[in-house]
C-alpha positions in Angstrom: 0.0 0.0 0.0 1.3 3.4 -0.9 0.8 5.6 2.1 2.5 8.0 4.5 1.8 9.7 7.8 1.6 13.5 8.2 -0.4 16.2 9.9 -3.5 17.7 8.4 -3.9 20.4 11.0 -0.9 21.7 13.0 -1.0 22.1 16.7 0.7 24.1 19.4 2.3 22.8 22.6 4.2 24.5 25.4 6.3 23.4 28.4 8.1 25.3 31.1 11.5 24.1 32.3 13.2 26.1 35.1 11.3 29.2 34.0 12.3 28.9 30.4 9.3 28.7 28.0 9.4 26.3 25.1 6.6 26.9 22.6 6.3 24.3 19.8 4.2 25.0 16.6 3.6 22.3 14.0 2.7 22.9 10.4 1.9 20.7 7.4 4.3 21.6 4.5 5.0 20.4 1.0 8.3 22.1 0.4 11.0 24.1 2.1 9.6 27.5 0.9 6.4 26.8 3.0 8.5 25.8 6.0 10.6 29.0 5.9 7.5 31.1 5.4 6.1 29.7 8.6 9.4 30.2 10.3 9.4 33.9 9.4 5.8 34.2 10.8 6.9 32.6 14.1 9.9 34.9 14.4 7.7 38.0 13.9 5.1 36.7 16.4 7.7 35.9 19.0 10.1 38.7 18.1 11.5 39.0 21.6 12.4 35.4 22.1 16.0 34.2 22.2 15.8 31.1 20.0 13.6 29.7 17.2 14.9 26.1 16.7 13.3 23.9 14.1 13.4 20.8 11.9 11.4 19.4 9.0 10.9 16.2 7.1 9.5 16.6 3.5 8.9 13.9 0.9 9.8 10.2 1.1 12.1 7.6 -0.5 14.3 9.6 0.2 13.0 12.3 2.5 14.5 15.8 2.7 15.5 16.6 6.3 16.8 19.9 7.7 17.3 21.3 11.2 18.6 24.3 13.1 19.8 24.9 16.7 19.5 28.7 16.1 22.2 29.5 18.6 21.7 26.8 21.1 24.6 24.4 21.8 25.1 22.1 18.8 22.8 19.1 18.8 20.6 20.2 21.7 17.6 21.6 19.8 17.2 20.9 16.0 18.3 17.2 16.3 15.9 16.4 19.2 13.0 18.0 17.3 13.9 16.1 14.1 14.1 12.8 16.1 10.6 13.4 17.4 9.3 13.8 13.8 11.2 10.7 12.8 10.0 8.8 15.8 6.3 9.4 14.8 7.1 8.3 11.3 5.9 11.7 9.9 6.7 13.5 6.7 5.7 16.8 5.1 5.9 18.3 8.6 7.7 21.4 10.0 8.2 21.9 13.7 9.6 25.1 15.3 10.2 25.5 19.0 10.6 29.0 20.3 12.4 29.5 23.6 12.1 32.3 26.1 15.1 32.1 28.4 14.1 31.9 32.1 17.5 32.9 33.6 18.7 29.4 34.5 21.0 27.4 32.3 19.7 23.9 31.6 22.8 22.2 30.4 23.0 20.1 27.2 20.9 17.2 28.7 18.3 19.6 30.0 18.0 21.3 26.6 17.6 18.0 24.7 14.9 16.9 27.1 13.1 20.2 26.9 13.1 20.5 23.1 12.1 16.9 22.8 9.2 17.3 25.2 8.0 20.5 23.5 8.1 19.1 20.0 6.3 15.9 21.2 3.6 18.1 22.9 3.1 20.1 19.7 2.6 17.0 17.6 0.3 15.6 20.3 -1.9 18.7 19.8 -1.9 18.2 16.0 -4.2 16.1 13.8 -2.1 13.2 12.6 -3.4 11.4 9.5 -2.4 8.6 7.2 -2.5 9.5 3.5 -3.4 6.5 1.4 -3.1 6.4 -2.4 -5.9 4.8 -4.3 -9.1 5.4 -6.3 -12.5 6.9 -5.9 -14.9 4.4 -7.3 -18.5 4.8 -8.4 -20.6 1.7 -7.7 -24.0 1.6 -9.5 -26.6 -0.9 -8.4 -30.3 -1.5 -8.2 -32.0 -1.5 -4.9 -32.0 -5.3 -4.6 -28.2 -5.3 -4.6 -27.7 -2.4 -2.2 -27.7 -4.4 1.0 -25.2 -6.9 -0.2 -22.8 -4.1 -1.4 -23.2 -2.3 1.9 -22.3 -5.5 3.7 -19.2 -6.1 1.6 -18.0 -2.5 2.0 -18.5 -2.6 5.7 -16.8 -6.0 6.1 -13.8 -4.7 4.2 -13.7 -1.4 6.0 -14.1 0.6 2.8 -14.7 4.3 3.3 -18.0 5.5 1.7 -17.7 9.1 0.5 -21.3 9.6 -0.7 -24.5 7.7 -1.7 -26.9 9.0 -4.3 -30.4 7.5 -4.5 -32.4 7.9 -7.7 -33.9 5.1 -9.9 -30.7 3.3 -9.1 -28.2 3.7 -6.3 -24.7 5.2 -6.9 -22.2 4.7 -4.1 -18.9 6.6 -4.2 -16.2 5.0 -2.2 -12.4 5.2 -1.7 -10.4 2.0 -2.2 -6.6 1.6 -1.9 -4.8 0.3 -5.0 -4.1 -3.1 -3.4 -7.8 -3.6 -2.4 -9.4 -2.7 -5.7 -9.3 -6.0 -7.5 -10.6 -8.0 -4.5 -13.4 -5.6 -3.9 -14.6 -5.7 -7.5 -14.5 -9.5 -7.4 -16.6 -9.6 -4.1 -19.2 -7.1 -5.4 -19.6 -8.8 -8.8 -20.0 -12.2 -7.2 -22.3 -10.8 -4.5 -24.6 -9.1 -7.0 -24.4 -11.8 -9.7 -22.7 -9.3 -12.0 -25.5 -6.8 -11.8 -23.5 -3.9 -10.3 -21.3 -1.6 -12.3 -18.0 -0.3 -11.0 -15.8 2.4 -12.5 -12.9 4.6 -11.4 -13.8 8.2 -11.0 -10.3 9.5 -10.2 -7.0 8.6 -8.6 -6.4 10.4 -5.3 -4.9 10.5 -1.8 -7.3 9.8 1.0 -6.8 10.9 4.6 -7.6 8.7 7.6 -7.1 10.1 11.0 -4.5 8.2 13.0 -5.1 7.0 16.5 
């Protein structure tokens, strides 16, 4: 199955560590221009903060990865943020963590823990989805075949997008590429060949991750 995990709606998380504030903001992005545009917005919003550390992962096979410690000791900010993104298996995601210094030095270990915790909280407050590549199908049937088709779709966990009732019933459903052939076989057998199936379009479908 061709799929990847990303965020559909970015979130915001904040932690306090020895009076230092770490504010994480998460954004879905498709290229580095989008990521840097969000970075500039954050810098303007928190113009009086000391650090704006960030990381992103974009694309897949291979993914493009970049990070910045923005003045923090090397390896204490950008890398921990990047590791959180990697750990969740996410791509097309940009995370920036803004720090307001609280007057107490945290040390390298403390910084790593704080930036890790802030990034994790930001992602926890985001909507994480699985993007699956497949097809939007139109299934046309008479009313006698409707129940059987609904049973097959439900049993296979196929996502129904819409159903239109006229003299016949037209069901629009999303199916992943590796499920399409088996679904067609089940429906044609279940309706004695009376249903019609056709692809409407190729597309990516989002399913919210648990």
